[in-house]
C-alpha positions as CSV (number, residue, x, y, z in Angstrom):
1,M,139.5,141.8,123.2
2,S,139.2,140.2,119.7
3,D,136.3,141.2,117.3
4,H,135.7,141.5,113.5
5,Y,138.7,144.1,113.3
6,G,141.1,141.9,115.1
7,E,143.3,142.3,118.2
8,F,145.0,145.6,116.9
9,G,142.7,148.4,117.6
10,D,143.2,150.2,114.1
11,S,139.6,149.9,112.8
12,I,141.0,147.9,109.9
13,C,138.9,144.9,109.0
14,R,141.3,141.7,109.0
15,A,138.5,139.2,109.0
16,G,139.7,135.7,107.8
17,W,142.5,133.4,107.8
18,S,146.0,135.4,107.9
19,A,149.8,135.0,108.8
20,Y,148.7,136.6,112.1
21,W,146.3,133.8,113.2
22,E,149.0,131.1,111.9
23,V,151.5,132.3,114.4
24,K,148.8,133.0,117.1
25,L,147.8,129.4,116.7
26,T,151.2,128.1,117.5
27,G,150.9,129.5,121.0
28,Q,152.9,132.7,121.0
29,D,151.6,135.6,122.9
30,A,153.4,138.2,121.6
31,V,152.6,138.4,117.8
32,N,153.3,141.2,115.6
33,P,150.3,142.9,114.4
34,A,151.3,143.6,111.0
35,L,151.0,139.9,110.1
36,G,147.4,140.7,110.2
37,D,147.8,142.5,106.6
38,Q,149.9,139.5,105.3
39,P,148.4,136.2,103.7
40,A,148.9,132.9,105.4
41,R,151.4,130.4,104.3
42,F,148.9,127.7,104.6
43,Q,145.6,128.4,102.9
44,P,142.6,126.0,103.5
45,E,141.4,124.4,100.6
46,S,137.7,125.2,99.9
47,V,135.9,122.0,98.2
48,T,132.5,123.0,96.7
49,P,130.4,120.1,97.7
50,S,128.6,118.3,94.8
51,V,124.9,118.3,95.3
52,T,122.8,115.8,93.4
53,P,119.5,117.3,92.6
54,P,116.7,115.0,93.2
55,P,115.0,113.3,90.2
56,P,112.2,115.1,88.7
57,P,108.6,114.0,89.6
58,S,106.9,111.5,87.5
59,L,103.8,113.2,85.9
60,G,102.7,110.2,83.7
61,I,100.5,107.2,84.6
62,P,102.5,104.7,86.6
63,K,103.4,101.4,84.6
64,P,101.7,98.4,85.9
65,D,104.3,96.0,87.8
66,P,104.3,92.5,85.8
67,I,104.6,90.9,89.0
68,A,101.9,92.4,91.1
69,A,99.8,91.9,88.1
70,D,99.2,88.2,88.7
71,N,97.8,88.6,92.2
72,T,94.8,86.7,91.5
73,A,95.7,83.8,93.6
74,V,96.5,86.1,96.7
75,L,93.2,87.9,96.3
76,A,91.5,84.5,96.4
77,A,93.3,83.4,99.3
78,I,92.4,86.7,101.2
79,A,88.7,86.0,100.4
80,D,88.7,82.6,101.5
81,L,90.3,83.6,105.0
82,K,87.7,86.3,105.3
83,Q,85.1,83.7,104.7
84,T,86.8,81.5,107.4
85,V,87.1,84.3,109.8
86,S,83.3,85.1,109.5
87,A,82.2,81.8,109.9
88,E,84.4,81.2,113.2
89,H,83.0,84.6,114.4
90,A,79.5,83.5,113.7
91,A,79.9,80.1,115.7
92,Q,81.7,81.9,118.4
93,T,78.5,84.2,119.0
94,R,76.1,81.6,118.8
95,S,78.1,79.7,121.5
96,I,78.2,82.7,123.6
97,G,74.6,83.3,123.3
98,D,73.6,79.8,124.3
99,A,75.9,80.0,127.2
100,L,74.2,83.4,128.5
101,K,70.9,81.5,127.9
102,N,71.9,78.6,129.8
103,V,73.0,80.6,132.7
104,S,69.9,82.8,132.8
105,E,67.8,79.5,132.7
106,W,69.8,78.1,135.7
107,A,69.3,81.2,137.6
108,L,65.6,81.4,137.1
109,K,65.1,77.7,138.1
110,Y,67.3,77.7,141.1
111,L,68.1,81.3,142.3
112,G,64.6,82.6,141.5
113,P,62.9,80.4,144.2
114,A,65.6,81.0,146.8
115,V,65.3,85.0,146.2
116,G,61.6,84.6,146.5
117,A,61.8,82.8,149.7
118,W,64.1,85.3,151.3
119,I,61.8,88.3,150.2
120,V,59.0,86.6,151.8
121,G,60.9,85.8,154.9
122,Q,62.2,89.4,155.2
123,R,58.5,90.9,154.9
124,M,57.3,88.4,157.5
125,A,59.8,89.2,159.8
126,K,58.8,92.8,160.1
């Protein structure tokens, strides 16, 4: 069993990289426990990662963008588009209203008498 105190059973903490683990990694089963007290021949290099801090937040008033400052043409085009869409919507609403009016007039003209005749025929049959 291997734990923080190693495979030696002597209650000496041998945490970390040592000569014992270098030899053990070569695949040998019988490794001298005394190697646990000796430094390893190969010491892994520890490279401290460089951390770039984020830029500080800007607390001032944002500077106007010279390209975005000249957007009058875009705003005029948007206003024109809104006006066109509103006009088209009004025309479609009128045409839908006219179609519904025509359908109701047709129904009253042709279906009304037929429905009335059917109702009268049903009452006379009783």
